[in-house]
C-alpha positions, 0 to 999 in steps of 0.5 A: 533669340531675343525676338523669340524669347522675352528678357525674363525667358532669357534670364531664366535660361542663362541662370539654368546654365550658370546653376547647372555649371556650378552644380557639376564643377562642385560635385565632380571632384567628390563624385570621383573620389566617392566612385573610387571608394565604392569600386576599389575599397572595402570598409565597414558600412560600405553598402550603407554608404552606397545606398546613402549616395544614391538616395536622391534617385529614389527620394522625392526632390521636395524631400531633398529640398526640405532636408537642405532647407533644415540644414543650410537655412538661416536657422539650420546648424550649417546655414547659420554657421556658413553665414556667421563665419563666412557670410554665405547664404545658401537658402533662396540664393543662386548658390543654394539652386546650384547646391540643390541641383548638385545634390540631385545629380550627383548619384548620376555622375557617381554611377557613370564614373563607377562603371568607367572604373569597373572597366579599367583593366587593372592588369595595366595598373599591376604592370605599372606598379612592377615597374615602380609607379607610385600610386598617384602616378598610376592613377594619373597616367593609366587609371584617369585617362581610361576612365575619362569617358565615364567622367565626361559622360557623367558630367554632361549627364548631370549637366543636362539633368540639372537643367530640369531640376524643379522640386529640390530647387523651388523648396530650397531657394524658392522661385525669385526672378533673376536669383533662382528662377531657373528654366523649369521654375519659369515654365512652372510660373508661365503655366500658372499665369493667365495667358502664359501658354505660349511662354510655357510651350517655348520654355517646354520646347527649349528644356526638351531641346537642351535635355536631348542635346546633352544626352546626345553630346554626352554619348558623342564625346564618350565615343570620341574619347574611347576612340582616341584611347583605342577602346 
């Protein structure tokens, strides 16, 4: 890899993997909770909440990044509070890049988990309830294993999508080498640089390979888990 990529390109690649991993780890538990609420509960404003959860799918990524900057920037209500209370700065940082990608990929995880949850046989849960199983026990031993293929597919798909996120990241955290310059931003920089065609082509091929590999892995793991569960 060192012969094929420059140190700056390797740095951008590893930073992309780190940002994608952090974004999935942060948002996966919340995605499971939200998918459960949208599938198994009924409350006033549920339709509006559903639309809000999926809003990043239809908004321009730059708009999402701008809203994050307004909220979590150093002068934003949440950003200033985090910095003054915990010394945490999200804008123009790697953590901020992870937050931006998490927001953009969150609906993908929710949709995948929600579909899996809708396909869970509620008769099994009802049978466990009649046998005295508590709600937590039913979820841990029946519902969660049956929805695990959707959780896994959603996490891998979100990870793959996070590797390619550009608009929200560059708007919220800028394009700082070694800090926020992920693979898409490095590709953009190469395209804008004189003589950067070869670098741009390499980075584009890597992005293509990572995206395709992620989608194939998501389907493969989902099939393996479904076979393991006997479905």
